[in-house]
N, C-alpha and C positions, 0 to 999 in steps of 0.2 A: 285749587292748589296755589300755594304761595311760593313765589320765586325764591330759590336758595334753600329750601327746606322740603322735607317730605311730609311735614305736618299738615294736616287738613283740618280746617276749622269746621265745626258743626254749623248747620244753619242756625242762626240766632233764634232762640226761643223767646216767648213773651217774658219769661223770667230774666233772660239776658238783657232785654231792652229795659225792663223795670230796674234791674241792677244798674244799668248805665244811667238811667234817670236819677236814681238814688245817689250815685257817685257824683253826678253833675251838681246835685243840690247840696252835697255835704263837703264843700271845699273847706279844708282846714285853714282858717284865716291866720293861724300861727305858723303855717308852713305852706305857703302858696306854691312855691316851686315844686315841692314834693307832690302836692295834690295835682298840679298841672301835668306833671310827667306821668303820674299814675293814670289820670284820665286819658291822656293821649295814647298810652300803651294799651289800655283796656280797649279803646276803639280800634287800634291797629290790629290787635290779636283777635278780637271778637269777630271782625270782618262783617259788619252789618250791611255793607254795600257790595255790589258786584265788583266794583272797581273804585280806586281812589281812597282806600281805607287809611293808608299811610299819610296821604295828603290831609284827609279830614282829621286824623289824630294830631298831625302837626299843627293844623289850624286851631284845634282845641287848645293845645299847649300854649300857642301864641296868644290866643284870645285871653286866656286866664292870666298869663304873665304880663301882657301889655296892660290889661285892665287894672292890674294891681301894682303897676310900676316896678315889675320884677325882671325886666329885660326882655330879650327876644331869643327864641329858639331857632337856630339855624345850623345845619350840618355843613360845615365848610368842605370844599371840594377834596382837600387832602384827607379828610376823615370819612368820606362817603363810603368807601369800600369797607372800612372797619365798622362803621355804623350799621351797614346792611348785614354784615356777618353776625354782629352782636344781636341785631334785631331778629335774624333767623334763628339764632340760638335761643333767644327768649321765646319765640313762637313755639319751639319744640319743648322747652322746659317749663314754661310759665313762671320762671323766676326772673323778675325784672331788676334784680339788685345790680347786676353788672352794667346793663344798659342805662339804668338810672344814674349810676355814678359817672359813666362815660358822658352822658348828656350834661349833667351838672358841671363837670370839669371842662368839657371841650366844646359844648354846643349852645351855651347860654351866655349872651353878652349883655352888658349894660345892667347888671344886677345891682340891686340896692339892698340886699339882705335875703333872708330865707323865703 
């Protein structure tokens, strides 16, 4: 069970892990920030680990952003509650458009473009 939602992820299948590997290998060099956020969200929602999936997803976002000079992902304290609620909504709906916009506008600093 994921805190803040009644949505329960399925145990990741071999296909889920293959899809994650495909996503990791297919970073859109023309839109690094969008790719980074998509990868992080996929990891967070897929729940491949027993614990720490949000942390691992956040690390993935930061690895990609930092490696490509696109800033740093960080949820500031004043946005933490909102972020968690939007994330819980994403878990239930599998629509990451709202959280993607929130992160792009409020949670990435030091950006140098897309």
